[in-house]
N, C-alpha and C positions, 0 to 999 in steps of 0.2 A: 504494500500500500504506500503510495507516494505522498498523497496529501494528508493522510492521517485523520480523515473525517470520522468521528466516532459513530455517527449514525450508520455509516457504511460498514464500519467494522462490526457493528451489531447485526446487521443484515447478513454478513458473511458467516457469522457464527450460527445463524439460524438454520443454515443448511441450504443446499442448492434449490430445493423445491420452493423455498420462500421467495426466491428471486423471479420465478416465472409464474406466479399466481396472479392472474388478472382479476381484479375485483369485479364482482357481479355488477352489471349495469354500465361498465366502462366500454366506450365505443372503440372501434378499431382505430379511428382517427386519434383518440386520446392515447391509446397504447403507443402508436407510432410517434406521437408528439413527445411523450415521456421518453421514449427510446432515443429520439433525436436529441433531446435536451441532455440526456446522460452522455451521449457521444460528444456533444459540444463541450460539456464540462470536462470529460476525460481528455479531450484534445487540448483544452486550455491548461489543464494541470500538467500534462506532458510537455507542452510548449514552454512552460515556465521552469521546468526541471532542468538541472544540469547533470551530466554524467556522473560527477563526483558526489552528488547528493545521496545521503543515506536514506533508506526507506523510513517512513514515519512509524511504521508498525510491522 
């Protein structure tokens, strides 16, 4: 984990199934919007990282 966001660390500890559970009533457009937002956040974190940076967790 590079950014060390604790809410993300908790999700990882919850198990793989927790990451792919789409809440009832969520539209496909909302699913893809959340996915694209997560990609954008990951891209931003990786762009700001330097090779020498130690992982946060």
